[in-house]
N, C-alpha and C positions, 0 to 999 in steps of 0.2 A: 554438530558432526553426526554422520550416519551412525556411528557407534553409540552416541548419546541418544539418538532418536529411537533406538531399538526398544527402549522401555515403553514406547507408545504403541507398539505393535498390538498389544492386547487390549488397548483402551477402546471404548465405543466410538466408532467412526460416525461422523455426522454428514448428512446429505445437505450441502449448502443450497441446493435448489429449493429445499423447503422454506428457506428464508424469504424467497420471492412470493410465497403464498401465505405470509404471516399477517397480511393486512396493512403493512406499512412499508415505505421504501427502505431498501437495504443500504446501510451505511458501510462503506468499504474503504480500507486503507490500501492505497495503490502500491504496486511493485516498484519501489524506489531503490535503485542501485546504491549499495553501501548503507542505506538507512532503514529499510523495512526488515530488519533482522529481528531475531527472537525477543530481545530485550525491549525494543520499541513496540513490537506487536503486543507484548505483555502489557505495556503502558496504555496503549490506546484502547485495548479491550476493557480496561478498568473504567473507561469513559465512553461507554455506549457504542463502540465500534462493533458492528455485527460480524464482519468478515475481513480477514487479513490475507494479503498476498506476500509471498517472499519477495526479495529483490529479484530482478530479472537475472537468470542464470544462463550462461552460454552452454547449451546442451553438449556440444562436442567436447569441451574442456571437462565438463562434469563427468562424462562417461569415461574419458581417457585418464583422468588424473585423480588419484585418491586424495592428494593435497587439495585439489579444487573442491572435491566433495566435502571434505572436512571443514573447509573455510566458508563454503557457500550455504550449507544447509544444516541448521540445528532446530530442533523442536522439542516439545515436551507435552505432557498430558493436557495441560491447560490451554495449549495453543490450537484451539479448534473453534470453528471450522477454518481450515488452512488450505489455500490454493498456492501451488508452486508454479511460478511462471518460467518458461524456457524460451530462449531464442534459438531457432534451429533452421537449417536450410534443407536437411535431408530427413525424410520421414523415418528411416530406420534409426537414425541417431536420436530423434525425438522419442521414438518408442522405447529405445534402450534406456534413456534418461528417466522416462516416466516409470518404467518398471522398477528402477532403483528406489524411487521415492514413494511409489504407490502405497506401501504398507504404512507410511507415516503421514500421509496427506489425504485431503478430502476432494481434491480436484487438481487437474493439470491445465494450465493456460498457455497458449501460444502467443507470443508477442509478434504482431503482424506489421511492425514498423513504426515505432514511436518516434516523433509525434504524428506520423501520417495516419490519420484515421479516416479522413474523407477525401474524395477527389473534387476537383472543380466541377466536373460533371457528376452531380449527385446520383444520377442513374447508375453510374458505374459502382458506386459504393453500395447502393441498394441491391444491385445484382450480386455483388460479392457477399453481402450479408445473407442473401437468400441462398446462395450456394453453400455458405458455411452452415446455415440452418439445416439444409438438406443432408449434410454429412452427419448430423446428430449432435452438434454442440449444444451445451446446456444454456448458455447465454452469450451475449456479445457486448463488449465494452466499446463505446465510441468516444474518441477524443475529437471534439468538434472543430478541428482546424485542418487545413491542408499542410503540405510539407513546408511551405514558405511562410506560414503564419504563426510561428512559434510564440510571438509576443503580441499577436493581434487578438481582437475580441473573438470569443467562441461562437460558432454558428449553432446555437441551440435549436433553431428552426430545422436544421438539417438532421439533428438527432431525433426530433419529433417525427419527421418524415420517415426516417429509417424504422422507428418504433411502429409506425402505422403500417409498414409493409412487411413485417415479419410476425411470427406467432410466439417466438421464444422471448424471454426477458431481455431487455436492453438496459445497459448501465451507462449513465451520462458521466463524462469526465471533462474537466477543464474549468479553471478559475473559480473553484468553490472554496471560499475562505471562512465562512461562518455556517452555523446550523441554519440560519435564515436563508442564506444563499442556497444551501442544499434543498430546503423545502421549496423555495421559489422555482429552482431548476427542475425539481421533480414535477411540479405542477405544470411548468412551461413546456416540458418535453414529453410528459407522460411516461418518463422512464421508470423502470421498476427499481432502480437503485442509483446511487451516486458514488463515484470513486474520487477520493481526494488524495493529493500528494503534498504539495507545498503548504496547503492550508493546515494539514495535520502536523507537518514539521514545525510550523510556527506556533501552533496551539493544539497539542495532542488531546486536549479536553474539549475540542470544538464540538464534537457530536453530542456532548452532554450539555451544550447550550452556553458555554463560557465564551465571552467575546475576546478574551485574551487569556494566556496561560495562567491559571491560578497557582499560588505558591504551593498548595497541596500537591499539584501535579508535578512541579519541579522537585519537591521532596520525594514523591513516588518514583520519579525517574532516577534520582540519586540512589535510592535504595535498590531498585530493580537492576540498574546498571552495575552496581557494586556486587550484587548477588550473582549476576551472570558473568562477571569478569570482563565486562565490556572494555575494549582497548581505549586508552585515554583519548586519542584523537576523536574517535566516534562519540565517546561520552561528552567531550567538550563541545564538539560541533552541534550536537543535539541541544545542549544548553544554550549555545549562541543563538540558534534559531528560536528556541522557546522564549528567550529573554529579550528578543529584538524589540518588542513593543513596550516593554516595561522598564527599560533602562535608558538612561541619558547617553548622549554621545561620549561624554567624559567617562562614564561607567563602562561603556563598551570598549573604549581604548584600553582600559585597564584589564577588564575581564577577558577580552578576546586574545590577549597575549600571555595569559597564564599557561604554565608549561608542565604542571603536574596535578595529579588528582588531589593531593593534599592541599595545594594552593587553591584549587577550585572550591574544595570543601570549606576551607577557612574563609574564603571570600563570601560564599553563600551564607555561612553562619554569621559573619560580622555584619553583612549588609541586609540580609533578609530573614535572619533567624531560622534558616533552613538547616 
């Protein structure tokens, strides 16, 4: 909530652009609606995530509604560097929303149409990125698919071409599921950073080199979620993603229909010693 965020006003702000000059590619948690909230950001930061985004926030609702602000944006001192992503059609609305969160964040991001990040005619995308660069943006994230390719292979070659045609940092996004994937795509595209969504949902410890979610990470999630008062549905859904690769079909049938925090805690204790 904004009221909870006030405590961060006096904390030292961080310039996330500095991350792109650190000598290694920047590892970024994507702006996932419902999922990239404070508790999950706290978890991935424990496992080598350099930079976190909030979930995408509809700027008009955020400006108009106190209830929307309280439900959509929460942060604390440890939640840095933090980028707030807005979806907006009108410049004034985006500006108004940015002013509300600017004391508590390190940057503002504009969603330009997920998952449309590239055009069939790549020259149009390069031109758009150059125009964005000319306005003074700090970096651009490119999801390497067009609007009709949601489940198709990512065009990493397109991201490389975009990178070669602008001077600001470029972040590559799309189908990154392991640290090795991130490293390969960094080298393939020459991008300055990688942004991960579903890969981090399935394995929040991915950037620390784990191939699947370790039990320690599951335990960390339980402790963090309970500390933050995470609603049960969100708490449970995150665990369903994290345990996807380490549970059998029979175990999933039982775990996925549990309906209370106490039932989940009992299950984890009985089956995994968590």
